[in-house]
N, C-alpha and C positions, 0 to 999 in steps of 0.2 A: 713860806712853809707849806708843805703838802697837807691838804685837808684830809680828813678820814671820815667815812660814812658807813652806813649799814645797809646791806642787801639781805632781805629776809623773804623766804618762800613760804612762811607759815607752815613749817614741816609737821605733817601728821605722823606721829611715831607709832610703831607697832604696839598695839594695846590701847592707843589713844584715838581721838576722834577730831573732826574738823572744829568743833566748838572750842575744845581745849587748845588746839593749834592757834586759833584766832585770838583767844585770850592771852596766850603766851606771846604772840606777836606784839600786842599792845603793851604788855608788861616789858618786853625787851625794848620797845621804843621809849618807854618812860625812863628806863634805866640808862639807855643810850643818851638821852637828853641830858641827864645829870652827869654822865661821864665825858661829855664834850664832843660827841659825834655831831657832824654838821648836818646830815640829812639821813632820813630813813626811807628806803625804797622797797616796794613790793613788786613782784613780777607776775605777769600773766602766763599761766600754764593751764592746760585743760586735759581732763581725763587722766590725771596723774594721781595714783593712790596716795602718794606721800606729800602732796602740795595742796594747801587750802586757799591759795590766793587767786583762784580763777576769776572771780568777780572783783577785779583789782580796784576799781574806783570805790566799791562798797567797803573793801578792806581798808583803803586809805582813809575813808571817812571815820571808820571805827578807830583807827590809830590816831588820827589827828585830833579827834574828840577827847582822847586820853592824854594828850601832850599839850605843851604851851608854846615852845619856842623852836623846836627842831623842825627843819624842813621835811616835808612828807611828799613822796612822789612815786611815780611808776618807773620801774626799771626792767621791763617797760610794758607799755601797751603795744600789742601786736596789731598794728594798724590795718593790715589786710583783712583782719577778722571783723572790722567795724566800718560803718560809714563815718567819715570825718566829722559830720555835723553832730552825731551822737557823742563822740569823744569830746568835742568842743563844749557841748552842753554839760556833760558829766564833770569835766574838769573846771568849767566855768562855775558850776555849782560848788565844787570843792573850794575854789578860790573865793567865792562869795561868803562861804561859811568860815574859812580859815585864811583870811587875806594875808598875802605876803609870805605864805609858807608852802605853796604847792609847786611841784615840778612835774613835767610831763616828758618822759623818755619814750621814744617811738622805735619799734623794731619791725623788721620785714618778715621774719619767720612766723609761722603760725603758732608756735608755742605748744605744739602737740603733734600727733601723727596724722596721716592723711585722712583717716576715717573720721576723726573728731573735727578736723578742719572742714571737711565737707559737711558735717552735721551743722556746723556753725554758719557756714557761708552758702550752703546749698550747691554752690558751684565753685570750682577752682580755676575757672577760666579768667585770665587777665588780672586777677586781684593783686598778685604780687608784682606784676609788671607795672601797675599803676602807683606803686609806692611813692615815688617822687612827687607825682601830681597830687596824691592824697595828702602828703605832708604840707605842700604849699597851700592846698585848699584849707586844711585845718588851721594853719597859721593865719590865714585871712579871716577866719571866723573870730579870731581873738583881736583883730584890729577894729577901730571905730567903724560903725556901719556907715556906708555911703548913701547919699540921696538916691532913692529909687531901688535900693538893694532889696530884693524880694525875700531872700532867706537870711535870717539873722539868728545867731546862737544866743539864746536868752535862757539862763545866764551864759556868759562866755564872751560876748561882744565887749571890746575895749578892756580886756583882762590882760594884765601883765604877768603871764605865766611863762617861765623859762622852758624852752623846748630843746630836747637833746635828741641826737641820733644815736641809736645803739647798733652794735654790729659785732660780728665775729669773723669778718672777711674784709677785703678791700672795698667792697661795694658801699658799705655804710660809711667808711672813712672818706671815700670820694664824695658821697652825697653831703655829708656834714661839712666838708671843706667848701664845696660849691655854694651851699646855702649860708655859710658863715655861722654855723651852729656848734655848740660844744659836742664832743664825741665821747661816748662811753664804750669801751671795748670789753667783750666778755672773756677776758683772759683767765678768769677763774675756772672755766670749764673748756674753753676752746682757744688755747694760746698759740696755735700753730702759725698763724699769720700776723701775730701781734706787731712785730717790729716792722714788717712791710706796711701794715695798716697805719702805724704811727708816722712813718715816713710819708706815705701818701697824704694823710690828713694835714700834716704840718707844712709840707712843701706846696700843696695845692690850695691852702686856705685863703679864702677871700673875705676880708672884713665886711661885716654887715651892721645894720642898725642894732642887731641883738648882741653882737660879740665883736670886739675889736681885734683880738688875737686868738690863736688856737688855745683850746682848753681841753685837756685829756683826763678822763677818769678811767681807771683800770680796775677790773674785778680782781680780788685777791683773797684767797682762802687763809684764814688764821685759826689755828687750834692752839690755844694757850692754856697752860695749867701750872700748878705749883711745882710739878716735876716734869722732866722731859718724857719720861715713860708714860705718864698719864696723858700728856698731850698727844702722843702718838696713838695711844689707845683710843682716845676720843675721835681721832681722825678716821678711824676704820668704819664708822657709820656712813659717812659720805662716800667712802671708797666702795662700800658694798652697794650703795645706791647708784653710783656711777657705773659700776660694772653691770649691775642688773639692767639699767637703762640701755646700755649699749648692746646688751643681749636681747633686748626687746621684751623684757619681763620686769617692768617697773614695779616697785613695792613701796609700802610705808617705810619710813626711816627705821632701820634696824638697830638693836643694841650693839655696842662696840664688841669686837671679837679679838681676844688676845692672840697674838701671832698670826693675824689675818694674812699677812704677806706670804706666809709659808703655804697657804692654800691656793695661791694664784698660779695660773698658767702663764707661759711667756706672753701670750696675747693679752691677757688681763694686765700684766705688768706694763706692757706697752701703753695700754689705755690709761692706766693710772699715772704714767710718767708725765703726761700732759697736765694732769690735775696738780701734781706736786711741783711742777716747774714754776707755778705762780702761787706759791703757798709759803707760809711761815708756821712752823710747828715747834713748840717747846715752851720754855719759861719766858719770863718777861725779857730778860737780856738776850736770849736766843731769838725771840720774835723780833726784837728791835734790830738786831744785826741783820737778820734775813730781810726784813722789810726795807731797811735803809739801803741794802745792796740792790734790791729790786727797784726802788725809786731812783737810785743813781744810774742804773742801767737804762731805765725807760724815760726818766724825766717826768713822771706822772705828776699832774697838778693835784690829783685827788685819788685816794684809794677807796674803793667800794668794798668793804670788808664783809665777807660771808663766813659763817661758822655753823655748819649743820651738825649740831651735837645732839645726841639722843636725849639726854637728861637735861631738863630745862634749867635747873639750878647750875649745872656745870656749863651750860651754854652761856648763861649770864656771866659766870665767872670768866669764861674764855673771852667774852667781849670786854669785860672790865680790865682784865690783864692786857688785852690788845690795846685798849685806849691808853693805858699806862705806858706801854711800849712805844706806841706811835707818837704820843705827845712828847716823848723824850728824844725823838729824831731831830737833830739840828739841821739848819739850812745847809751848813757846810758839809754835813755827812751825806746829804742827799744831792749835793751839787755834782 
């Protein structure tokens, strides 16, 4: 049966602040744990007015400390922004504090624009091109230290932390396949190459000590409510955020707007077409049918559900209804 998990960006809403966003993230994780979600991931983004998860490992410590059983991880850490040793130490520390619950997803993009990327790394030369080598180096830090090894991740050494490759193109799919790692595709915001990436990953996969067969997680937007009309209204907040980001004017998460689609240009409609192609919007039964069809088309082993809803209580309700919908999808329906 397909697993279902949560991806949260700790959204900062219009009129709100980062503290409230981070408290809401932990509250969501606590509810998600009770509702049967398998894992809770936060994502690294920088210089974004509406996202409070920039210091991702710190956010994960905050979330993990407020939960007991749900897996907690990064979806993901943008490795070109960091030295592999630093990430090994950070996630080794998380694993030491919350044993058996920590995941580490690794991405190649900066998670920001060029100006902020340069502010973090000081130079843009060669960092992205070193991504495969950096992933391998990072994985070695989690292995038992060898005699004479001069640099050891403490904490981190000899830690059993699952590592994922994230991507929105064929590159990540190919790397995950070569390294024999699970693959998470960002279909919730960039689905254009999803099917090609799935084919690349599954056809090229090489079993490893970490993973015997391909395992695919797909990002999926869900906006669930007690009525279809309310669910569509809730979805307009992320639609505004998506359009503003593509225009180069990111904002805090805005309140929903009635009849928002009527304000869109043809170009904006094209932008949002990608977003809604990997989404389920509606009541429990409608979400169940749409999600089951998506799983059947893709063969996803796991859905990473995101629901960027302006009002926190309604966001909780959306995730609660989504859990009800997804738990009702049978193996035969998804086959």
